[in-house]
N, C-alpha and C positions, 0 to 999 in steps of 0.2 A: 533493522528499521532499513526501509528504502526509500530514498526521495527522487522526484522527477525534476530534472533542469533541462528546457528544452526539450529537443526528441532525444534526449541521451538518458541513461540512468547511472547514478552513482552511488556509491556506499557512504555512510555517515561514519565516522572514526569509530563509534562505538560498536559499530555491528561486527558482530565474531565471525571471520572469515579464515578459510585456510590459508596457508603460505600460497598454494598455488592461483588462489583467488587474489590474494594481496598483489602477486605478480602481474597477473591479469590487469587489476585495476589501476595500477603503477603504469602499466603501456597504454591503457585506455585515456589515462587522465593527461598522459603527454602526448597523445595523439590531438584530442578534442580540447584539452585545455580543462582546467578546474572551476566550474563555474564560480566557485568563491574568489577565486584569484582574479576571475574576469571581472565580478561586480566592483573587486575593490580597486581595480586598474580603473573602471570606468569612473567612480565615483571620486579618484584622485584627478583625473583628467576634467572631469566638470569642477572641481574646485580649484583647478589651475585657469579654466577658461574664464572663472568668475572672477579671480582676483586679477588675472591681466585683462579683462574689461574694461575696469576703470584706468584712468590715467595715472592716479597713485599707486595703484597696483603694479601697472605695466613699468612706471619709471624705478619702481622700489626692487621689482624682481629683474630688471635688466641690470640694476647698476649692481646688485649683490652677486646677480649671476655672473657677470663679466669680470668683477674683482675676485669672485672665487675660482673661475676657471685659470684667470691669469696667476693667481698664486699657489693654486693646486698643480698646475703644470710647471711653475717653478719650481715649487717644494719636491714634486717627484723627480725632477731632471737632475736636481742637485743631489738628493737621496742616493738616486741610482748611480751618478758619477762618484759620490764618495763612497757607497758600497763597494764600486769595481775599485777604486785605489785600495781600499783596504785588503779587498780580496788577493790583488795583484801583491801586494807587500806581505800578507801573510803567504803565500804561495813561495815567494822568493825566499823568506827567512826559513820555511820548511823544507825548501831546496837545500839551502846550506847546512842546516842542521844535518840533514840526509848524508851528505857527501862527508861531512866530517866524521859520523858514525860508519861510515864506509869504510874510511879511510882508516879509523883506529882498527877496526875488524880485519881489513888486509894486512895491517902491520902484525897483528896477533898472529893470524894464519901464515904470513911468510917467517914469522920465527917459529912456527910448528906446532903453534900452542896446543894444548889439549882442550877438550870439549869444556872442563870447567873454567879454564883459563879465558876460552871466548865468552863464555856467560857472564864471567865477572866483566870483561869489557863491555858487552852490553849491558849489563845492569850500571856500570858507572855512566855509560851514554845517556842511558833513561833517567838516572840521577841527575847529571848535568844540564839535562833539558828536560826535566821532568813536566813543563807547562808545554811543551811542544810535542815532544814524541810520546806515543800511547803504547806500543808495543815493537819491538825487534826481533826477528827470527831469522835464522839460519838453516838453511834446507840443504839437505846433501845430495848429490847425483847419484847416479845408478854405479858409476865407477868407483867413488868413495864408501857408498854402502857396501860393494863389494869386498873391499880391503877391511874396513873399520865397523862392519855391521850396520844394521838398521837404527837410528835412534829410535828416542820416544816420540819424537815430535815429527810427523810426515808433513811432507809440501802440500799445501791447497791444490784443489784442482785447477785453480785459475792460474797457477804457474804452469804456462803453457809450454809447449816444447820450443816456441822463439825464444821465451826467455831462459830455459833451461839448456836451450841447445843453440843458442843464438849467440850475436855478439855484442848486442846492444841493450842498455837498460830501458825501463818502462816506466812509464807515468799514469796512474789512474787516480780520478777524482770522483769520490762517493761520497755526495752530501755533504756532511761537515768535515770528510776524512780525507787527507792526501796520502796516498799509496806509491812508494817508491820501490822498484824491484832492480836489483841489481845482480849480474851475472859474474862468478869468482872463475877467472879464465887461467887455468893452468900456465905457468911460466917455467922457465928453467929451473928455477929453484925447487919447485913443488914436485918435479919429477923425481926427485930424489925420495920423496914419502910415497909419493903415487906413482909406483911402476908401471902400473896398468892404463896410466894415462898418457896422453901425448900433448905436446904445446899445442895450446888453443882450445885444448878441451876444457867445458865447463864442467867445474867440481862439486858448483852449488849455486844458490842463490840466497841474497841478502834481502830480506823483505820487512821495510822501515815503515810504519804506520804513523802519522802526524794527524793529532787535532788541530782543526780549524777554529779560533775562537768566534763564537757566534757575535759578532759585534753590531752585525746588521739590524736585528730586533731592538737593540738599544737604541741605535741611531734613529729608527723610524720613530719610536715612541718619544723621542726630542723633537723631531717633525711635528708629529702630529699634536703635541702641546703646542709647540709654536705657532701650527696651522688654527688650532681652535683660538688662541690668544689673539692672532691676528684677525681671524675671520670676525671674532665679534666685534672687533674695532670696525671692521669693512661694513658690518650690519648696521652698526650705529650712525655709521657716516651716511650710509645709502638712506636710512631712515629720514636722518635730518636732511639731505639733498632733497630727499621725496616730498618732504614736506614743504619745505622751501618753494620748491618747484610748482606743487599743486595747490599751495594757498595763494602764490603769485597770481596764477591763472583761474584758480576758483573766484577770486574776487571780481576778476574781468567778467568770467563767464557768468557769474550770479548777476552783475549789472546788465548784461544783455540779455539774459533771459527775461529779467523783468520788463525790457524793453520790448521784446516780441511777444509776451504775454499779454501787452496791452494792444498787441495787432488782431484784428479781428475781420475786418474789411478793408477793402482797396484805398478807403478814405484815409485809413491809418497810416499809408503809407510815408504820409508828410510828416507825422510826429515821430517815426522811426530813424533816430540818428546812430545809423551802424558805423559810420565813420569815424566816430570819437571813441572808439573802444579800442584800449591801449592794454596788450597783454603782459608788457614789460619785457618780450623779448622781439629783437628785430624780425627774426623768421618768421614767427607768430605774426606779428604786425604785418608783415609783407603778406603774407599768406591770406590776412583778414582783409586786406587792403582789396584783394582779387574778387573776396565775396561782395564787400561794399561796392565795388564796381558792377558786379553781376545783380545785387539787387537794385541798382540804380537802371540796370537795361531792363529788368523786371517790370519795374514801376512804369516805366515809359512805355511798355505794350502792355501791362496787365489789365485784364477786365474782371469786375468784381463776379464771383461765382454767383451770387443772388441776381446778378443782370442777366446772365447766361439760363438760369434757372427760369426765370421769369420768361425769358423769351422761348423757351420750350413749353411752359405753361400755355403760352399765346397758343401754341399749335392745337391744345387739347380746347380751346374755344372754339375751334373750327366745330366741332360738334354743335349744330345749332340745333336747340329745342325749340318747343311751341311756345316756352315760356319768353325765349329771347326775342322771336318772331312779333309775339304779342306787343312787346314794348323795347323796340330797339335801343332807343335812349336811356331808361333804366340800365340796360346791358351795358352800355358806355360809361355811364356814369359810375357803376360798380367797378369796370375794369380800370378808370382812373384813380379809383380808390386802391386796388389792388396794386398798380404801378408804384405807387408812392412809397412802401417799405422800402422797395429797390432803387426806382429812380424817381428823387424828389420833384415831383412835377406840380405846376400851378394850373396848367390850364393843357387842353386837348383841341386842337381846331381841324375840323374837316370841311371841305368845300366839295359840293356836289352840283353837276351840271343837270339841271329841269329842265331847259330848253335848248335850244340851239345854240344861243349868245347869253344865256342867262343862266346865273349861278345862284345859288344859295348857301352860306356859311352857317354851320353849327360849331358854337365854342363850347365847351364844357369845363366849366371850372371845378375845382378841386373844394375850394371854400367860398364863401361869399364875397364878391370882389366889390370894391368901391366903384362910385361911378366915374371917378376919374381914370381907377385902373380899367376899366370896359372902355371907356371911350379910347384911352391909349392904346389899347390891342387893338381896337376896331380899325384905328388909323394905320397903323403898322401892317395891318393884315393887307387893307386895301391897298397900300402902297407896294407891298411885296407881290401881289396879284396885277398890279399894272405893271410892273416891271418884268413879270415873266412873260415871255414872246406869247405863249398858248393863251394869255386872256386879254392881249391886245383889243379893244372895242367891245369887250365883253360887259355885260352888265350885271353888278353885283344887287340881286332882288333885295334881299334881306339878310342880316346877321343875327340867328337866333341863339340867345344864351340860355344855358342849362347849369345848374348848381349841382353838386353830388353831395355836398353837405353844407348846408347853409345854417347849421348851429354855429360855425367858427368862421371867424373873419378870415379874408387872404390878407396877406403882408402888402402894404403898398409898394407897388413897382415902378421903378423909374425907366424911362425911355431906354437907356442904356440895359436894364435889366433884360428888358423885353427883347432887345434888337440881339444883343448878343449870346443871351440865354434860349433863344428860340432855334430850333431844328425844325425845318420843313422838307416835305417831298412832295413836288408837283410832277406829274405826269404831262406827257406830251398828247394824249387822248384817254378820254372817261374809260374807265373800268368798270365792272359789274357792280350795278347800283349807282351807274354815274359818278362815281366816284372820282376826282380828279385830282385832290391834294390832301395833305395830312400835316399837322405839324404839333410840337409839343414844346413847351415852356419849361425848361428845367436847367439848373444851376449846372448839371452834367454835361450841357452841351459845350460848356466852355473848354472841355478838356478832348483834345485830338482823338484818343484812342476812344473814351466812351461816347466821343461823338458818333463813332463810325459805327459803334455797337447800336447807338440809339437810331442812327440810320436804318440799320437791319430790322429793328424792331417796328421802327414806322411803316417799312415794307410789309412786315406782316400783319401790323395794325391795318394799313391800308386794305389789303385783301380782306381781311376780318371785316372791319365796318362795312366796306361795301358790300360785302356776301350778305352781312345782317341785314343792311338797308334794302337791297335789292329783294330778297326774301320778304321782306315785311312789306315793301310796295307790292309786290306780286302777290302776297296773301291777301293785302287789302282789295285789290284787282279781283281775285278769285271770289271774294266773300260779296263784292261789289256785285259781280257778274253772276254769281251763283242764283242771285235772285231777279237779274236785270238781263234784258237784250242787249249785248254789246252794241247793235246798230241803231235802236231805238231809244233805249234805254228805260223802255217799258218792262214790266212785269213781263219773265219769261214764261214758257210752259209749265214747269214745275211749280211754280210760284203760283201760276192760276189753278192749277189743281188743288193746291192748298187754301186758297181763297175760295174757290167755289165750295169746297167741304166745310169749310168754315160758316160759309153764309147760308148754307144749307142748314146747317145746326143751330144757328143763330136766328133765323128766320122762323125755324119752326118751333123753338123755345118762346118766341114771343107771338105765334100767330101770323106772322106778317108774309106778305107776298113778295117775290124779287124775281127780275128777269135777268135771262140770261141771251146774249146777242154773240152770233157767228158772223164774222164779215170776211169777206174775200174780194181783193181787188180783182176787177174784169179786165182781161186780157193782159194781163201784167207780164205774164211768160213773153209774151211777143214784144213788149216794149225792152224786157229785159234782153232778149235774144239780140234785137235790130239796133240797140244802143249802148248795150254793154252793161255789165254788172255794177260799175261805175256810178252810170245815171241811174241804173235801176235801185242800188242803194239809197240813193239822194231823193229817187221818187218815194221810196217808201218812207225814208225820213219826213218828207214832207207831208204825208198822208198820216204817218203817226201825230204829227203836230196838229194836225187839222182835226183827228178824233179827242184828242185832249180837249181842243176848244171846243167841242160839240156836247161834252158830258159833264155833268155836274162835279164839283170838288170830290164829293165823297163817293163816286162812282169808281169802278176799277178797271184800269186797261190793261192788256196783255197782249203779247203777240206770240201767237199760239205755233208759229212756223211759216216760212215762206213768204207768201202774201196774204196769209189767214190771222186775222186778230180777233179778241175775245172783249166783249165787256159784260161787267157783272153789274147791274144796277140794283142795288140793294133798295127794300121798300117801294119798290115799283110793280104796276099792273102791267097786263098786257096793254092797254092804250097808252099809258104813259112811255113804255118802250118802243110803241109804234112810233110815237111823237118824236123820240129821240133817232130813230133811225129815218124819217124823213128831214129832220135838222141835219144828220150827216150827209144824207143827199143834196140837201141845197147848197152846203158849203163846198159839196164836190164838183156842183155844177158850176160854180163861181171860180173853182182849183183850175190853174194848168200851171206846165213847166216847158221851159225852153229847152230843147237838146243843144250841145255842142254845135250841130249843123244848122241850128236857127230854126228849127221845126217846135212848133207848139203842141203839147201834148196833153190832153184832158184825160180823166180817169172816172169810171163808176165803180160802184160796188155792189155786190148781191148780200142781202143780209137777211139770217134766219132768226127767230126769235123762239125761245120756251120759257114757261111762266112756271114757277115753283109756287104751290104744289100742285097747280092744274095739270100740268104736262110730265110731273114727276118729281119724287121725294127724296131723291139721291143724286149725286153727281152724274153717275154714269149714264141714267136715264134722261137727265137734262140735256146734257153735252148730245147725247144721241138724238133727240129731237131736234135741236137747234141746228145739229151740223146736217140734218136731213132737210130740213128747212132752207137751210143757206142752198143747198144745192137744188132745191126745187126751184128757189129764186132765180139761179143760173140757168136751169132748163126752161123757164119761162121766158127768156130773154135777156136775163141780166137785166142790171140798175133796177132791180126790185126789192122789196121786203116781203117775205113768208113768215105766216102764223099759222101755226096747225089747227085744223078743223079734227074734228071727232074721229072720222074716216081716217084722215091722213094718220092720226095717232095709231090707230089700229094697223095702219099698211106698215109702220116704222117698224112697231114690235113684231109685226108677222115676218119681216125682212130678217130682224135679228135671231128669230125663232131657226128660221129656214139655214143661218149661218151656224149656229149651234149644232143643228141636225147633219150639217156638210162636214163638220169636224169630228163629230163622233164616227160617220160612217167613214172617212177618211182613216183614222184611228183603226178602226174594226178589219177594214180591208186593206192594208199595209200599203196605202197610196202616199204616204208620207214619202218624200224621196229627197236626199242630200244633193245640195248644188256647192262647187267650190269657189272662192274668188280668191285669184291669187294675188298676195304680197310682195313686193320687192324690195331689195336693198335698196335706199335712196340714192347712193351714190356709184353703185355698179350697175344697178338694173336689173341684177340676179334676183329670180323668184325664189324665195327659202321659205315663204310662209302660206296656207292656206287658210281662209276662213269658210267654216261649213255655215250653209244657211240653210232653212228649212221652206221647202216647197210641196204643196199639194197637189196631185195629178188628178184633175177632172177632167177625162177623155184626152182631148188635144190640147186641154187648157193647163198651165201652171197658175197657181194662185199662190202669190208670195204671202210671206208672213205678216206683212202690217195688216194685211185685209182680214186675219183671222186670229193673230197671236192672244191679241187683248179679250176677246172671248173666250179662246182656249184658259187662260188664266182663270177669268171668271167662273167657267166652268170645273175648273180642277183639273184639268187633263192637259195641261202644259208638260207637266214634269212626265208622263205617258208619253208623249210625243217627242219629247226630247231622248227618252229611251231608244225609241225606234229609230230615229232619225241618227242615233251616234252609231248604232249597232250597225245600219246600211252603210254608214262611212267609214267604219273598220273595216268591215269586208271590203271596201273598194280601195282602201289603203293597202289592206296586205295583198289584193288582186294585183294593184299597178307597181307593188313594191315602190311605193313613196315613202320616203325616208326624211322628210323635211318636217316643219312645226305644223300643227292644226289647231286653229283656234275654233273654240264651240263656243256661238253667242247664245248665251241664256239668260231669263230673265231673272232678278232676283227672288220672285215669287216660285219659279219653278227651284232654284238651287237650296231654299231652305227645308226641301223635302229630307227626312232624315236619312234614308239609307242611300241617298243618291250618289254620294262620293265614292260608297263601297261599292255599289253596283256599276260605276263606270271605270273602276279601278279592276273589277273582275273582267267588263270586257276588255279592256285594255291588256290584261293578262291572256286572255283566250286567242287576241289577235296579235299577240306578240309585238306591242305597241309599247315603248318605253313611256312611262309618266312624263319624263322629262319634256316629250315631244307634244302633250297635250298643255293649250292653255285654255282656260275657263274665263269668259268674256261677262262681265256684268253690265247689262245696259243702263248707263248711268241717268236716262231720262226717268228710269222708274224710280217712285219712291219705296224704300224700305222701311217699314215702320219698327220693326225689333232689329236694330242694329246688331244687338248682342248676342241675338239667334245668328245672324249671317257672320258675324265675326267669329264664332264657333264653327261654323260650316268653311268657311276660309281657311282656318287653319287646322282643320281636319284635312281639307284638299292639299294643303302645302306640305301636310305631315308624309302625305302619301307620295309626294315627289310631281304632283301638278305645278304648273303656274298658275297666274291670275293677272287679268286685265281689266280696266275700266274701258268701257266703249262709250263712246258720245262724250269723251271728257270735255267739261266747262258748260256743257247745258244746263247744269244745276247746281244747287248748294251744295249736293251731296260729295260732289268731285273732291273738295278739301276734305271732309269727314272721311271719305274712303282712303286717300292717301295718307292720312295722319293714322286711322285705326287699322289698315290691314295691310300685310305684307305684299304690296303692289310690284309688278316685277315690267308690266307693261302697259301706258296709257296712250290709246286711241285719241286723236284731238278732234272735236266736233268739225263735221265735214263743211258746215256753214261757214265757220272761221276761215278754214284752208281755201275752202272756193273764192272767198271775196277777199284774201289777205293781199291781192296786189292792187286792189283798188280803195281799200280802207285802211287808214291808218290804225284806228282803233283794234280791228282784227288783227293785222300785223302784231301790234304790240302787247295784245293777248295772247298771240300765238308764241312770241317771245317769252314772255312771261312763264307761260307753260313748258316751253323747252329747258328753259334757265332753272325752275323749280325742279324739274326732271332729272335733269344733269346734276343739280346738287344731291338728289336722293339716289341717284344711280340707278334710275328706272328709264326702259326704253321707250321710245316715242313713236306712234304711227300716224302719218297722215292719212286722213280718210277724203275721200271728193277729189282726188287729183284726177283733173279732165282734160288737162292740155300739157303740153311740153313746158310751156312756159312756168306753170304752177310746179311741176314736178322739180325743173332746176332750182326754184326760189325753194323747194320744200330741202333738196338737198343742201343750198347755202346756208339756210337755218340752223343746220345742225341736226335735222330730224332723222332718225335712222331709217325709217320705213317709209312706203308710200303705197295707198291702195286708193285704186278709183277707176273707172272706166278707159283712162287713156294706160293704165296699165292691162286690164283685162277686164271683160264684163265675167259675172258668174256663168260657168258652166257644169254639166253633169260629171266632168271628167277633171282628174288631179294633171296639172302641167308638171310632167317628171322633167322634160329640157327647159330650162329657162328660154323665154322669148325675148332674148336677148339684141335680136336683129330688128326687133320693133322698137323696144323700150329705148335702146340705147342712142340710137340716132336720133331720137327724140330729145335727149338730152344734148346732144353735140348742136341742134340745130336751136335749142334755147341759147 
């Protein structure tokens, strides 16, 4: 049978093997070690460690071990000493007996005794010393043998020549036998019988052998018996001593363990009385006094693990979701309830700046407070604000109270409770969201160490609450201005188209007429350029207020863009619409504004009217007619109202048909050409991006996209024009070896074509352009009905490595929808906001909101319509990443490979 142990083979005892195999096996076991022996040693080692791992086992093993070693050492030393004394005494006795026997034999030999007489002498010596003498032999030398012949007993081989021929006796110790050899030397008397010898010749050797009595084993047996008896006593004494010591210690340790088991949080430190533990031994008590001192020091600096874990969890709250943005107060209420298992807090107070010198305070109570507690906290908060240098002269507009759990009552608080237990943090300047201070009312605020931790938590909470409040505010602004024009607070262009579409459907279902009016302020560009954007914006606001007064309560007024306005007049005929136009003109006739220079400015307007269903049964046709009539009124001398005749209707649609033919011919004849507008880094002026723009080449005339793109989308040709544009642009990128980013401005209707993404990807691969360098822009002014289809396209684009941007961000409600639903990489801020932000606080606030939101969501920002150095400088200061506009560069048919820093950067310096 063969067994395997580790990597070696060894034979079991029942294996029948040869002697050679046995010897080989023995050698191998000695080299590698017998596995069975190794396992036994490991088990013994583990058992020893297990026993000595306890105090009882260690004391017992130490006591018995030390006692055993001392007793065994003493026994061994005395045994060896006693055996040595016995041996020396035995040897001395043996030596004396040997001398006596030798003397007797010498005397016999001196008398000339015969062999028989000598034997008798030997026998008598043996009989006399029978307990000692074992054997006595006399051996003849060669001279004696020659005279008397060879005896029966020959000398042994170990009687060497030194003894036989020498002159000195010898002593040999052989185990339990002492051997003496004495040479018989011829004297004068011996020569009478031994004529062949001379004086001094060795005639023979006397060999005496004595038995040494085996006293040592007997003595060892006595000593072992004594050792066992005394060892048993030592074991019993060690067990008793061990039980006494461990019993004394275990009683104290059990008491200490019970106290420690009741310790779960930092609060339990106060109930842990470790200094009153007595081990019964001075040394243990002294050592434990040091432990108690250490615990006191830990108590002074310890912070509850739950508090630190909560602070860490606060960081997770910085992931702000749409639910948080929807109701930030509910978020803070839930946060206060989450705090309480860790930090028992009654209230959380936040202070926000809402105006330059005005503040509002939000108090979040854990439970329903009494009126007395509310009044008390308000008084203390107002006093603390007034005592802070930052709030001197400030006005607290209101204190809003919120209750997280109104099902339970809050304990009544005293002034001392609030003052001592309140931890506050006030800033020297407002942070994000306008937050300037935060405070928490908690009992833990009385503890110095926990007070520091609460301060850290307050800092985190301050940033968190500020961020939530800021995004909440900015989101509300976005939702408002998504449907409203920021300057006039009228409906914006996107909302106008929705309202127009709704009214077409509503009036059609009820068989009613409605009118659409398009208005354009005459000569507004001159006013704006001469007296500045600030005065121009004020003029537009005044004109919007005048229009609001001129129409009915149910009429819908919108600012279409620039100085163009639209009015939808539900349930109105052509005559009624004309009367409204006249009323507007009359109001304008009495309207005027004075410029900062003291010049009085008056204004007129050109109005175009279209009526549904007479002039069109869909929004596009109605708008086309009203827009053409507005331009007819301008062409007729301005300050006029135009209503289409039958012939004019035909002319309007004929022009629309000519535009459709122009688009189709441009596509077929490859007359779509790319133009590139540079986009620079706002801080350095370095051109790092180009936006791709579409133009149609008609002889020496270039037609910009605004004049044909809407018609192209209605014809279903926009995506084909995009393919032709992108392919030509990629050819130019490769030809000029341009390695920057390229923004492709496409409308959502072109993007939802199924194969668009894959085809653009194939073109990029064909011209060796990395997808990461391509950014698709969606014009936010456009309305996408099927957001799910657009979302699918955007995700497909992102999967292929392309980036995604929103153009004209802020011009419509879909801004927020796009940012929420799509993985946006860039947002291009609506140019009207950028152009007017230096003169209008509303525009500036709106841009700050966009920049803050983008920064929180890690989205890059681009400012459009940067038309002078002052605006560029402001863009950089606001933290906007990139800038685009005529001040940077106008669109051109070539890419700018070398950045035009010589022209852009000085403008920054001048600003």
